[in-house]
C-alpha positions as CSV (number, residue, x, y, z in Angstrom):
1,M,0.0,0.0,0.0
2,S,2.8,2.4,0.9
3,S,4.6,1.5,-2.3
4,Q,1.6,2.4,-4.4
5,L,1.4,5.7,-2.6
6,N,5.0,6.3,-3.2
7,M,4.5,5.6,-6.9
8,V,1.6,8.0,-7.2
9,Q,3.3,10.9,-5.3
10,P,6.1,11.5,-7.8
11,E,3.5,11.9,-10.6
12,Q,1.5,14.4,-8.5
13,Q,4.6,16.2,-7.6
14,T,5.6,16.4,-11.3
15,A,2.1,17.7,-12.2
16,A,2.3,20.3,-9.5
17,L,5.8,21.4,-10.6
18,A,4.6,21.7,-14.2
19,T,1.7,23.8,-13.1
20,S,3.9,25.9,-10.9
21,G,6.3,26.3,-13.7
22,N,3.6,27.5,-16.1
23,E,2.5,30.1,-13.6
24,A,6.0,31.2,-13.1
25,V,6.4,31.7,-16.9
26,T,3.0,33.2,-17.7
27,G,2.1,34.8,-14.3
28,P,-1.3,34.9,-12.7
29,R,-4.3,35.3,-15.1
30,Q,-4.6,39.0,-16.1
31,P,-8.1,40.7,-16.3
32,S,-9.3,41.5,-19.7
33,R,-9.0,45.0,-21.3
34,V,-12.7,45.4,-21.2
35,W,-12.8,44.7,-17.5
36,K,-10.0,47.2,-16.9
37,F,-11.8,49.9,-18.8
38,L,-15.1,49.3,-16.9
39,T,-13.4,49.3,-13.5
40,A,-11.4,52.5,-14.3
41,L,-14.6,54.5,-15.1
42,K,-15.6,57.0,-12.5
43,E,-19.1,57.2,-11.1
44,S,-19.7,60.4,-13.1
45,E,-18.6,58.6,-16.3
46,W,-21.0,55.7,-15.6
47,Q,-23.8,58.2,-15.2
48,A,-22.9,60.0,-18.4
49,M,-22.8,56.7,-20.3
50,L,-26.1,55.6,-18.8
51,G,-27.7,58.9,-19.7
52,L,-26.4,58.8,-23.3
53,F,-27.6,55.2,-23.7
54,T,-31.0,56.1,-22.3
55,L,-31.3,59.1,-24.6
56,F,-30.4,56.8,-27.6
57,L,-33.1,54.3,-26.7
58,V,-35.7,57.1,-26.2
59,A,-34.8,58.6,-29.6
60,Y,-34.6,55.2,-31.3
61,F,-38.1,54.1,-30.2
62,L,-39.7,57.5,-30.3
63,P,-43.3,56.9,-31.5
64,V,-43.3,59.8,-34.0
65,G,-46.2,59.4,-36.4
66,N,-48.5,57.9,-33.8
67,P,-51.5,60.3,-33.7
68,R,-51.9,60.3,-29.9
69,F,-48.2,60.9,-29.4
70,D,-48.0,63.7,-32.0
71,N,-51.1,65.3,-30.4
72,A,-49.6,65.1,-27.0
73,V,-46.4,66.8,-28.1
74,S,-48.4,69.5,-29.7
75,E,-50.4,69.9,-26.5
76,S,-47.3,70.2,-24.4
77,L,-45.9,72.9,-26.6
78,Q,-49.3,74.7,-26.6
79,L,-49.4,74.6,-22.8
80,A,-45.9,75.9,-22.6
81,K,-46.8,78.8,-25.0
82,W,-49.9,79.6,-23.1
83,Y,-48.0,79.5,-19.8
84,A,-45.3,81.9,-21.1
85,R,-47.9,84.3,-22.4
86,E,-50.4,84.3,-19.5
87,H,-48.3,83.5,-16.4
88,V,-44.6,84.3,-16.7
89,L,-45.1,88.1,-17.4
90,L,-48.2,88.8,-15.3
91,C,-47.7,86.3,-12.4
92,L,-44.2,85.0,-12.0
93,I,-42.1,88.2,-12.6
94,P,-44.1,90.3,-10.1
95,A,-43.8,87.4,-7.7
96,F,-40.1,87.3,-8.2
97,F,-39.8,91.0,-7.4
98,I,-41.8,90.4,-4.2
99,A,-39.7,87.4,-3.2
100,G,-36.5,89.4,-3.8
101,A,-37.8,92.3,-1.7
102,I,-38.6,89.9,1.1
103,A,-35.0,88.6,1.1
104,V,-33.6,92.2,1.1
105,F,-36.0,94.5,2.8
106,V,-37.4,92.2,5.5
107,S,-35.0,91.2,8.2
108,Q,-34.6,87.5,9.2
109,A,-35.3,88.4,12.8
110,S,-38.6,90.0,11.8
111,V,-39.7,86.9,9.8
112,M,-38.7,84.7,12.7
113,K,-40.7,86.9,15.1
114,Y,-44.0,86.6,13.2
115,L,-43.6,83.3,11.3
116,G,-40.7,81.5,13.0
117,P,-40.9,78.3,15.2
118,R,-41.3,80.5,18.3
119,A,-43.9,82.8,16.9
120,N,-47.4,83.0,18.3
121,K,-49.1,80.0,16.7
122,V,-52.5,81.7,16.3
123,L,-50.9,84.8,14.6
124,A,-48.5,82.7,12.4
125,Y,-51.1,80.2,11.2
126,G,-53.8,82.8,11.0
127,V,-51.8,85.1,8.7
128,A,-50.6,82.1,6.6
129,S,-54.1,80.5,6.2
130,I,-55.9,83.6,5.0
131,S,-53.2,84.9,2.7
132,G,-54.9,83.2,-0.2
133,T,-57.9,85.5,0.1
134,V,-55.5,88.4,-0.7
135,L,-53.1,86.8,-3.2
136,A,-55.4,84.6,-5.3
137,V,-52.4,83.1,-7.2
138,C,-51.8,79.7,-8.8
139,S,-49.7,76.9,-7.5
140,C,-46.6,78.1,-9.4
141,T,-46.9,81.8,-8.7
142,V,-46.9,81.2,-4.9
143,L,-43.5,79.4,-5.1
144,P,-41.2,82.5,-5.2
145,L,-43.1,84.0,-2.3
146,F,-42.9,80.7,-0.3
147,A,-39.1,80.5,-1.1
148,G,-38.6,84.1,0.1
149,I,-40.2,83.6,3.5
150,Y,-38.9,80.0,4.0
151,R,-35.3,81.0,3.3
152,M,-35.6,84.0,5.6
153,G,-36.3,81.7,8.5
154,A,-40.1,81.2,8.6
155,G,-41.1,78.0,10.4
156,L,-41.9,75.0,8.2
157,G,-45.4,74.9,9.6
158,P,-46.5,78.5,8.8
159,A,-44.6,78.4,5.5
160,S,-46.4,75.2,4.5
161,A,-49.7,76.7,5.5
162,F,-48.9,79.7,3.3
163,L,-47.8,77.4,0.5
164,Y,-51.1,75.6,0.5
165,S,-53.4,78.5,1.2
166,G,-52.0,80.9,-1.5
167,P,-53.5,79.1,-4.5
168,A,-56.3,77.1,-2.6
169,I,-58.1,79.9,-0.8
170,N,-59.3,82.0,-3.7
171,V,-62.5,83.9,-2.9
172,L,-63.5,84.3,-6.5
173,A,-62.9,80.6,-7.3
174,I,-64.9,79.6,-4.2
175,V,-67.8,81.8,-5.1
176,L,-67.6,80.5,-8.7
177,S,-67.6,76.9,-7.4
178,A,-70.7,77.6,-5.3
179,R,-72.6,79.1,-8.2
180,I,-71.7,76.6,-10.9
181,L,-71.1,73.3,-8.9
182,G,-73.6,73.9,-6.2
183,I,-73.7,75.7,-2.8
184,E,-72.8,72.5,-0.9
185,L,-69.6,71.9,-2.9
186,G,-68.7,75.6,-2.7
187,V,-69.1,75.8,1.0
188,A,-67.2,72.5,1.5
189,R,-64.4,73.8,-0.6
190,A,-64.2,77.0,1.4
191,I,-64.2,75.2,4.8
192,G,-61.9,72.5,3.6
193,A,-59.3,74.9,2.1
194,V,-59.0,77.0,5.3
195,V,-58.9,73.9,7.6
196,F,-56.4,72.2,5.3
197,S,-54.0,75.0,5.3
198,V,-53.7,74.9,9.1
199,L,-53.6,71.2,9.4
200,V,-51.0,70.8,6.6
201,G,-48.8,73.3,8.4
202,L,-49.3,71.7,11.8
203,I,-48.5,68.2,10.5
204,M,-45.4,69.4,8.7
205,H,-44.3,71.1,11.9
206,L,-44.9,67.9,14.0
207,I,-43.0,65.7,11.6
208,Y,-40.0,68.0,11.5
209,R,-40.3,69.3,15.0
210,K,-36.6,68.5,15.9
211,E,-35.5,70.6,13.0
212,E,-37.9,73.4,14.0
213,Q,-36.6,73.3,17.5
214,A,-33.0,73.7,16.2
215,K,-34.2,76.7,14.1
216,A,-35.8,78.2,17.2
217,I,-32.6,77.9,19.2
218,A,-30.7,79.6,16.4
219,H,-33.3,82.4,16.4
220,A,-32.5,83.0,20.0
221,S,-29.0,84.0,19.2
222,L,-29.9,86.4,16.4
223,P,-29.1,90.1,17.0
224,E,-31.8,92.7,17.0
225,P,-32.5,93.8,13.5
226,V,-31.3,97.2,12.4
227,V,-34.4,99.3,11.5
228,L,-33.9,101.3,8.4
229,R,-37.4,102.5,8.0
230,P,-40.7,102.2,9.9
231,L,-42.9,99.1,9.5
232,W,-45.7,101.0,7.8
233,Q,-43.4,102.1,5.0
234,N,-42.3,98.6,4.3
235,A,-45.9,97.5,4.4
236,L,-46.9,100.1,1.9
237,F,-44.1,99.0,-0.4
238,F,-45.2,95.4,-0.3
239,A,-48.9,96.3,-0.6
240,S,-48.2,98.2,-3.9
241,M,-46.4,95.2,-5.4
242,I,-49.0,92.7,-4.2
243,G,-51.7,95.0,-5.6
244,I,-50.0,94.9,-9.0
245,L,-49.8,91.1,-8.8
246,V,-53.4,90.6,-7.8
247,F,-55.2,93.0,-10.1
248,A,-53.1,92.4,-13.2
249,N,-54.2,88.7,-12.9
250,W,-57.8,89.3,-11.9
251,G,-59.8,86.6,-13.7
252,R,-62.9,87.3,-15.7
253,P,-66.1,86.1,-13.9
254,M,-68.8,84.1,-15.6
255,N,-71.3,87.0,-15.8
256,D,-70.6,90.4,-17.3
257,S,-72.2,92.2,-14.4
258,G,-71.8,92.6,-10.7
259,P,-68.9,93.8,-8.5
260,W,-66.5,91.1,-9.6
261,Y,-66.9,92.1,-13.2
262,A,-66.6,95.8,-12.3
263,V,-63.2,95.0,-10.8
264,Y,-62.2,92.9,-13.8
265,A,-63.2,95.8,-16.2
266,S,-61.1,98.2,-14.2
267,R,-58.2,95.9,-13.4
268,W,-55.6,97.7,-15.5
269,T,-56.6,101.1,-14.1
270,I,-56.3,99.7,-10.6
271,T,-52.9,98.1,-11.6
272,A,-51.7,101.5,-12.9
273,G,-52.7,103.1,-9.6
274,F,-50.6,100.6,-7.6
275,S,-47.7,101.1,-10.0
276,L,-47.8,104.8,-9.4
277,L,-47.9,104.1,-5.6
278,L,-44.8,101.8,-6.0
279,G,-42.9,104.6,-7.8
280,V,-43.7,107.2,-5.1
281,V,-42.7,104.7,-2.4
282,L,-39.4,104.0,-4.1
283,V,-38.5,107.7,-4.4
284,L,-39.6,108.7,-0.9
285,W,-38.2,105.9,1.3
286,F,-36.0,103.6,-0.8
287,G,-33.4,105.9,-2.2
288,I,-34.4,105.7,-5.9
289,R,-34.0,109.0,-7.7
290,W,-37.2,110.7,-9.0
291,W,-35.8,111.3,-12.5
292,A,-35.0,107.5,-12.8
293,V,-38.6,106.6,-12.0
294,A,-39.9,109.3,-14.4
295,V,-37.7,108.0,-17.2
296,A,-38.9,104.4,-16.6
297,A,-42.5,105.6,-16.5
298,L,-42.4,107.6,-19.7
299,P,-42.4,104.5,-22.1
300,V,-45.2,103.0,-20.1
301,A,-47.4,106.1,-20.6
302,I,-46.6,106.3,-24.3
303,L,-47.3,102.6,-24.9
304,S,-50.5,102.8,-22.9
305,A,-51.8,105.6,-25.2
306,R,-50.5,103.8,-28.3
307,F,-51.8,100.4,-27.5
308,P,-54.9,100.8,-25.4
309,Q,-56.2,97.4,-26.3
310,Q,-53.0,95.6,-25.5
311,P,-52.2,96.4,-21.9
312,L,-49.5,93.7,-21.7
313,V,-47.2,95.9,-23.8
314,P,-47.0,98.8,-21.3
315,F,-46.9,96.2,-18.5
316,V,-43.8,94.6,-19.9
317,A,-42.3,98.0,-20.4
318,G,-43.0,98.8,-16.7
319,I,-41.3,95.5,-15.6
320,V,-38.2,96.3,-17.7
321,G,-38.1,99.9,-16.2
322,L,-38.4,98.6,-12.7
323,A,-35.6,96.1,-13.3
324,L,-33.3,98.8,-14.7
325,I,-33.9,101.4,-11.9
326,A,-33.4,98.7,-9.3
327,R,-30.2,97.4,-10.9
328,T,-28.7,100.9,-11.3
329,G,-29.9,102.3,-8.0
330,N,-28.2,102.3,-4.6
331,D,-26.7,99.2,-2.9
332,E,-30.0,98.1,-1.4
333,S,-31.9,98.3,-4.7
334,R,-29.1,96.5,-6.5
335,E,-29.2,93.7,-4.0
336,W,-33.0,93.6,-4.6
337,A,-32.4,93.1,-8.3
338,E,-29.8,90.4,-7.7
339,S,-32.1,88.5,-5.3
340,T,-35.0,88.7,-7.8
341,W,-32.7,87.3,-10.5
342,T,-31.6,84.5,-8.2
343,F,-35.2,83.3,-7.7
344,A,-36.0,83.6,-11.4
345,K,-33.1,81.6,-12.7
346,Q,-33.7,78.9,-10.1
347,I,-37.5,78.5,-10.6
348,I,-38.3,79.3,-14.3
349,P,-36.4,76.4,-15.9
350,L,-37.9,73.9,-13.6
351,L,-41.4,75.3,-14.1
352,F,-41.2,75.0,-17.9
353,I,-39.9,71.5,-17.7
354,G,-42.9,70.6,-15.5
355,V,-45.4,72.4,-17.7
356,I,-44.1,70.5,-20.8
357,V,-44.2,67.1,-19.1
358,A,-47.7,67.9,-17.6
359,G,-48.9,68.9,-21.1
360,L,-47.5,65.8,-22.7
361,L,-49.2,63.5,-20.2
362,L,-52.5,65.3,-19.5
363,G,-52.8,67.9,-22.2
364,R,-54.6,71.2,-21.7
365,P,-58.1,71.7,-20.3
366,G,-60.4,70.3,-22.9
367,H,-57.6,68.6,-24.8
368,E,-56.0,65.2,-24.3
369,G,-52.4,64.2,-23.8
370,L,-50.9,60.7,-23.7
371,I,-53.4,59.8,-20.9
372,P,-56.9,59.5,-22.3
373,S,-59.4,61.7,-20.5
374,E,-62.0,58.8,-20.4
375,W,-59.6,56.9,-18.1
376,V,-59.8,59.7,-15.6
377,E,-63.6,59.9,-16.0
378,Q,-64.1,56.2,-15.5
379,A,-61.8,56.1,-12.5
380,V,-63.4,58.8,-10.5
381,G,-67.1,57.7,-10.6
382,G,-68.8,56.9,-7.3
383,N,-67.4,57.6,-3.9
384,S,-65.0,54.7,-3.3
385,L,-61.6,55.1,-1.7
386,R,-60.0,54.4,-5.1
387,A,-62.1,57.1,-6.9
388,N,-61.3,59.7,-4.3
389,F,-57.6,58.8,-4.2
390,L,-57.3,58.9,-8.0
391,A,-59.1,62.2,-8.1
392,S,-56.8,63.9,-5.6
393,L,-53.7,62.3,-7.1
394,S,-54.5,63.3,-10.7
395,G,-55.4,66.8,-9.5
396,A,-52.1,67.0,-7.7
397,F,-50.2,66.4,-10.9
398,M,-52.3,68.5,-13.2
399,Y,-51.7,72.2,-13.7
400,F,-54.7,74.4,-13.0
401,A,-54.5,78.1,-13.7
402,T,-56.6,80.3,-11.4
403,L,-60.4,79.5,-11.9
404,T,-59.9,76.8,-14.6
405,E,-60.5,74.0,-12.1
406,V,-64.2,74.9,-11.9
407,P,-65.2,74.3,-15.5
408,I,-63.0,71.2,-15.6
409,V,-64.8,69.7,-12.5
410,Q,-68.1,70.7,-14.1
411,G,-67.3,68.7,-17.2
412,L,-66.1,65.7,-15.1
413,L,-69.3,65.8,-13.0
414,G,-71.3,65.7,-16.2
415,S,-69.3,62.7,-17.3
416,G,-70.2,60.7,-14.1
417,M,-67.7,62.0,-11.5
418,G,-68.9,61.5,-8.0
419,K,-69.3,64.6,-5.7
420,G,-66.7,63.2,-3.2
421,P,-63.9,62.9,-5.9
422,A,-64.9,66.3,-7.2
423,L,-64.2,67.9,-3.8
424,A,-61.0,65.9,-3.5
425,L,-59.8,67.3,-6.9
426,L,-60.8,70.8,-5.9
427,L,-58.8,70.6,-2.6
428,A,-55.7,69.0,-4.1
429,G,-55.6,70.4,-7.7
430,P,-55.2,74.1,-7.3
431,A,-52.6,73.8,-4.5
432,L,-50.3,71.4,-6.3
433,S,-49.0,70.6,-9.8
434,L,-46.1,68.7,-11.3
435,P,-44.2,72.0,-12.1
436,S,-44.6,73.2,-8.5
437,M,-43.3,69.8,-7.2
438,L,-40.1,70.1,-9.2
439,V,-39.5,73.6,-7.8
440,L,-40.4,72.6,-4.2
441,R,-37.8,69.9,-4.4
442,S,-35.1,72.5,-5.1
443,I,-36.3,74.8,-2.3
444,M,-36.9,72.4,0.6
445,G,-35.5,69.1,-0.5
446,L,-37.0,65.9,-1.9
447,Q,-38.2,64.4,1.4
448,K,-40.1,67.4,2.6
449,T,-41.7,67.8,-0.9
450,V,-42.9,64.2,-0.9
451,V,-44.3,64.6,2.7
452,F,-46.1,67.8,1.8
453,V,-47.6,66.3,-1.4
454,S,-48.6,63.1,0.5
455,I,-50.3,65.0,3.2
456,V,-52.4,67.1,0.8
457,V,-53.4,64.0,-1.3
458,A,-54.3,62.0,1.8
459,M,-56.3,64.8,3.4
460,A,-58.1,65.5,0.1
461,T,-58.9,61.8,-0.3
462,I,-60.4,61.6,3.2
463,S,-62.4,64.8,2.8
464,G,-63.8,63.5,-0.5
465,I,-64.9,60.2,1.1
466,V,-66.6,62.1,4.0
467,Y,-68.3,64.6,1.8
468,G,-69.4,62.0,-0.7
469,S,-71.0,59.9,2.1
470,I,-73.0,62.9,3.3
471,F,-74.1,64.3,0.0
């Protein structure tokens, strides 16, 4: 037995020596060139390669020629065109000037005092929840204003309440809802919007209470603000700009009579009055030279007389004049111009991306995108949990200009939509949109944006179920 083992061992030793000799000659197995190339790539290069590959696949399989796809592309561009004409000049740019002014002319300590984590809760949430009755803006226009107060130190709770209430609590839209959709639905929308704004703010505050407490501690160490001018002068300054924003965008009511229509018919005269007030305030208390304001106002007056039926032309001239006198004025006004531009370049690109995507998927009011409208109509019938959830979720991603949600809901009700889902859409739709979500992510981060949207959708769903079970 031992002799057999001895006979085998030399053979094994010879094989081992042969293998060892081959490794000594050739060395260990080398990785392939492809593997070396892949492992040498940085993470950024991997992302670039993946992006290019994805872009290639999208372009390669692009369904050009398909009628629904071609129509959806046309709708997205039409919506972007409409948005640029109707909202950027009249809504967003005045809102950017207001947001820039908040960042420059309102001290952080003052914002923290009235809207910060340690502020009186009744005062903070009361001001935030009723702001929509004054502003009457859409979900995108409120974003610069929200960014202004949030970055100046406002508590997340009051800031979130303001973010919801700005587009949701619109007196004219609520009155229109009551007249067209029924008094019960109008009253339910009014009560729901006010209650929602407070609850949304309180829930956001409770979820991020540790962060809010840290902000409150930081507030305690802030120095007393240096008062450059009395509060009433700043208030008049902001009131003049808010007046321009509100009345330049005053929507046309359904009937050509009554006080709402009288305001609509005189909206440009009222806007001109607030513009004149702004010019006087800038000269008296903000260090702008009177001749600069006069030079800026001269083209506005000439264009108003030359194009009386096209008020947007002198309005644009006024915006350009305000930007020039702010940019060429004193240090404080130049800082105002720079802050306004900072908000604009951050928000506008994201809004247009969101508008194009929303138009591609959902189309414009009365026009279809990639998602057939009958899918939505079939999904929101009755008062089930699914119907209310889908109504609030679809409303959250759609873009509603001020007052447009009323005729849309009217059409959906005529197509079989339940009253509960109708309320859910009215509570979630005007306050949210896909474009606003993209901007919110850049302002307060992805997590807070997801939480805010989820709270609004969940509360709208619950409200719809309760309302639908009663009526």
